[in-house]
C-alpha positions in Angstrom: -5.6 39.8 7.7 -5.4 37.6 4.9 -7.7 35.2 6.1 -10.3 38.1 6.9 -9.8 39.1 3.1 -10.5 35.6 2.0 -13.6 35.4 4.4 -14.8 38.5 3.1 -14.5 37.5 -0.8 -16.2 34.3 0.1 -18.9 36.0 1.9 -19.4 38.5 -1.1 -19.5 35.4 -3.6 -21.9 33.7 -1.3 -24.4 37.0 -1.4 -23.8 37.5 -5.0 -24.9 33.8 -5.6 -27.6 34.5 -3.1 -28.7 37.6 -5.1 -28.5 35.9 -8.5 -30.4 33.0 -7.3 -32.9 35.2 -5.3 -33.0 37.4 -8.7 -33.6 34.0 -10.8 -36.0 32.9 -8.4 -37.8 36.3 -8.6 -37.6 36.1 -12.6 -38.9 32.6 -12.4 -41.9 33.7 -10.0 -42.6 36.6 -12.4 -42.5 34.6 -15.4 -44.9 31.9 -13.5 -47.2 35.0 -12.2 -47.1 36.3 -15.8 -48.0 32.8 -17.3 -50.6 32.6 -14.6 -52.0 35.9 -15.1 -52.1 35.2 -18.9 -53.8 31.7 -18.3 -56.2 33.7 -16.3 -56.6 36.6 -18.7 -57.5 33.8 -21.3 -60.0 32.1 -19.4 -61.8 35.4 -18.6 -61.4 35.8 -22.4 -63.4 32.6 -22.8 -65.7 33.4 -20.1 -66.4 36.7 -21.5 -67.0 35.1 -25.1 -69.7 32.5 -23.4 -71.0 35.0 -21.2 -71.5 37.1 -24.4 -73.1 33.9 -26.1 -75.4 33.5 -23.1 -76.4 37.3 -23.2 -77.4 36.6 -26.8 -79.6 33.7 -25.8 -80.9 35.9 -23.0 -81.5 38.7 -25.9 -83.4 35.9 -27.9 -85.3 34.5 -24.7 -86.2 38.2 -23.9 -87.3 38.5 -27.7 -89.5 35.5 -27.4 -91.1 36.6 -24.1 -91.8 39.6 -25.9 -93.5 37.7 -28.5 -95.1 35.3 -26.3 -96.6 38.3 -24.2 -98.0 39.7 -27.7 -99.3 36.6 -28.7 -100.9 36.1 -25.0 -102.5 39.6 -25.3 -104.1 38.6 -28.7 -105.1 35.5 -27.1 -106.6 37.2 -24.3 -108.3 39.8 -26.7 -109.6 36.7 -28.8 -110.9 35.0 -25.6 -112.4 38.3 -24.7 -114.3 38.5 -27.9 -115.4 34.7 -27.7 -116.6 35.4 -24.2 -118.8 38.4 -25.2 -119.8 36.6 -28.6 -120.7 33.6 -26.1 -122.9 36.0 -23.9 -124.5 37.5 -27.1 -125.7 34.1 -28.2 -126.6 32.5 -24.7 -128.9 35.8 -24.7 -130.1 35.2 -28.3 -130.8 31.3 -27.2 -132.6 32.5 -24.3 -134.8 34.7 -26.4 -135.1 31.8 -28.9 -135.8 29.6 -26.2 -138.7 32.0 -25.1 -140.0 32.2 -28.4 -139.8 28.4 -29.2 -141.7 27.7 -25.9 -144.2 30.8 -26.8 -144.9 28.9 -30.5 -145.5 25.4 -28.6 -148.0 27.0 -26.4 -149.8 28.8 -29.4 -149.7 25.6 -31.5 -151.2 23.5 -28.6 -154.0 26.5 -28.3 -154.5 26.1 -32.1 -154.9 22.4 -31.9 -157.2 22.8 -29.0 -159.3 25.1 -31.2 -159.0 22.9 -34.2 -160.3 20.1 -31.9 -163.1 22.1 -30.7 -163.9 23.4 -34.1 -164.2 19.7 -35.4 -166.5 19.0 -32.5 -168.3 21.9 -33.7 -168.7 20.7 -37.5 -169.5 17.1 -36.1 -172.3 18.6 -34.3 -173.5 20.5 -37.3 -173.2 17.2 -39.5 -175.6 15.5 -36.8 -177.7 18.4 -36.5 -177.9 18.9 -40.7 -178.5 15.1 -40.8 -181.5 15.3 -38.5 -183.1 18.4 -40.4 -182.7 16.7 -43.6 -184.4 13.5 -41.9 -186.9 16.1 -40.5 -187.8 17.6 -43.9 -188.1 14.2 -45.4 -190.7 13.1 -43.0 -192.4 16.3 -43.4 -192.4 16.1 -47.3 -193.4 12.7 -46.7 -196.2 14.0 -44.4 -197.5 16.8 -47.1 -197.7 13.9 -49.7 -199.8 12.2 -47.5 -202.0 15.3 -47.0 -201.9 15.7 -50.8 -203.7 12.4 -51.0 -206.2 13.1 -48.4 -206.7 16.5 -50.2 -207.3 14.6 -53.6 -209.7 12.2 -51.7 -211.8 15.2 -50.5 -211.9 16.5 -53.9 -212.8 13.3 -55.3 -215.5 13.2 -52.6 -216.5 16.8 -53.2 -216.8 15.9 -56.9 -219.1 13.1 -56.4 -221.2 15.1 -54.1 -221.7 17.7 -56.4 -222.8 15.3 -59.1 -225.3 14.1 -56.2 -226.3 17.6 -55.9 -226.9 17.8 -59.2 -228.7 14.7 -59.4 -230.9 15.6 -56.6 -231.9 18.9 -57.9 -233.0 17.4 -61.4 -235.0 14.9 -59.3 -236.7 17.7 -57.2 -237.6 19.5 -60.1 -239.3 16.5 -61.5 -241.1 16.1 -58.4 -242.5 19.7 -58.8 -243.8 21.4 -55.4 -243.3 18.3 -53.4 -239.6 18.5 -54.5 -238.8 22.3 -53.5 -237.5 21.9 -49.9 -235.1 18.9 -51.5 -234.1 21.3 -53.9 -232.9 23.7 -51.5 -231.2 21.0 -49.8 -229.5 19.8 -52.9 -228.4 23.5 -53.9 -227.0 24.0 -50.2 -225.1 20.5 -50.9 -223.6 22.1 -54.1 -222.6 25.1 -52.7 -220.7 23.4 -49.8 -219.2 20.8 -52.5 -218.0 23.8 -54.7 -216.3 25.8 -51.3 -214.8 22.5 -50.7 -213.4 22.1 -54.2 -212.3 25.9 -53.9 -210.7 25.1 -50.5 -209.2 21.8 -51.3 -207.4 23.7 -54.4 -206.0 26.4 -51.9 -204.8 23.9 -49.8 -203.4 21.9 -52.6 -201.5 25.4 -53.9 -200.4 26.0 -50.2 -199.2 22.3 -50.0 -197.6 22.4 -53.3 -195.7 25.6 -52.3 -194.8 23.9 -49.3 -193.3 20.7 -50.7 -191.3 23.0 -53.2 -189.7 24.9 -50.4 -189.1 21.6 -48.6 -187.3 20.4 -51.7 -185.3 23.4 -51.9 -184.4 23.4 -48.3 -183.4 19.8 -48.5 -181.1 20.5 -51.3 -179.6 23.4 -49.6 -179.5 21.1 -46.3 -177.8 18.5 -48.8 -175.2 21.5 -49.8 -174.9 22.3 -46.4 -174.1 18.9 -45.4 -171.7 18.2 -48.0 -169.8 21.7 -47.0 -170.0 20.6 -43.1 -168.3 17.3 -44.2 -166.0 19.1 -46.3 -165.4 21.3 -43.6 -165.0 18.2 -41.1 -162.2 17.1 -43.7 -160.1 20.2 -43.9 -160.7 20.7 -40.2 -159.0 17.1 -39.7 -156.4 18.0 -42.1 -155.8 21.3 -40.1 -155.7 19.4 -37.2 -153.4 16.9 -38.5 -151.0 19.9 -39.6 -151.1 21.7 -36.6 -150.0 18.5 -35.0 -147.0 18.2 -36.9 -146.4 21.7 -36.4 -146.7 21.2 -32.6 -144.3 18.4 -32.7 -142.0 20.3 -35.1 -142.3 23.4 -32.3 -141.3 20.7 -29.7 -138.3 19.1 -31.5 -137.0 23.0 -32.3 -137.7 23.5 -28.5 -135.5 20.5 -27.6 -133.0 21.7 -30.2 -132.8 25.2 -28.8 -132.4 23.8 -25.4 -129.3 21.5 -26.6 -128.0 24.6 -28.1 -128.5 26.8 -25.2 -126.7 24.0 -23.0 -123.9 23.9 -25.4 -123.5 27.7 -25.4 -123.6 27.7 -21.6 -120.5 24.9 -21.3 -118.8 26.9 -24.1 -119.4 30.0 -22.3 -118.0 28.5 -19.3 -114.9 26.9 -21.0 -114.3 30.4 -22.5 -114.3 31.9 -19.0 -111.8 29.3 -17.5 -109.5 29.7 -20.6 -109.9 33.7 -19.8 -108.8 33.0 -16.0 -105.9 30.8 -17.5 -105.0 33.4 -20.1 -104.8 36.0 -17.2 -103.1 34.0 -15.0 -100.4 33.1 -18.2 -100.0 36.8 -18.9 -99.3 37.3 -15.4 -96.7 34.7 -15.2 -95.0 35.7 -18.7 -95.1 39.5 -17.6 -93.1 38.4 -14.4 -90.9 36.1 -16.4 -90.2 38.7 -18.8 -89.6 41.3 -16.0 -87.1 39.2 -14.5 -85.4 38.4 -17.8 -85.1 42.3 -18.3 -83.8 42.6 -14.8 -81.5 39.4 -15.8 -80.1 41.1 -18.8 -79.5 44.3 -17.5 -77.3 42.8 -14.9 -75.5 40.2 -17.4 -74.7 43.7 -19.1 -73.1 44.8 -16.0 -71.3 41.8 -15.3 -70.1 42.1 -18.9 -68.5 45.3 -18.4 -67.1 44.6 -15.1 -65.4 41.6 -16.6 -64.4 43.6 -19.6 -62.9 46.2 -17.2 -61.0 43.5 -15.3 -59.6 42.0 -18.4 -58.3 45.1 -19.9 -56.5 46.0 -16.2 -55.0 42.7 -16.8 -53.9 43.4 -20.3 -52.2 46.0 -19.1 -50.7 44.6 -15.9 -49.4 41.9 -18.6 -48.0 44.7 -20.8 -45.8 46.0 -17.7 -44.6 42.9 -16.5 
């Protein structure tokens, strides 16, 4: 009986010791769990803080993405404006190129006309020279005719004197000299007619010579004018050649500018295409950033709820 009581007491003590040990171990485990939960709480707080910093950077990235998108839209607009300007300049350069080609063609036509005019003026100079020579020869022939008329006039005067002398001799001969007197009278009339005709011819020759002199003077003036015209034609020809060369130079420059504008238009088109690609990439990146930020906010909210729940659990332990 006593043995049984001792055994029961010992068993009770053992159970108490075991219960105490279990309680102690439970307390230790609770403390460890509390410390572990507290550590997790602190780590989660640190994670939330760091995640908040990351979210702030996400916000900055989103703002930068918005700014880059706005900038790319401006670049795209500028590229479109530059492309429109390049198209306008290309059209204007084509028109200018056409005008320069027409100017070159017209200047060449003008040069050909100037050469033709120069040829005509040279022909006129030669004809004027021939006319002057012909009139000089005609004047010389008129001088020869004048000399012949003078000789005829002298002969007529001598014939008139001879007729007068014959009439005097016929009068002395009396009846026998009547026939000779008639002949002498006819010779005298013929001499007077010759003098009258030669005087008329001399007057005509003098008028012709005066007209020839006037014609020679006028022809000389015409020759001078033709020579001056040839000189001016040569000057005009030189100027037209310079103008044609200038138009050719302008045409070459316009072609060079047209080529440059065409290349620039191509470059602007390439830039515009790349801008559209960049704009698409940025828009996609912006959309993904916004989606990521939204998900990050949801993660923050979930983490914050979990931390609050852990905080509540810690307060109950």
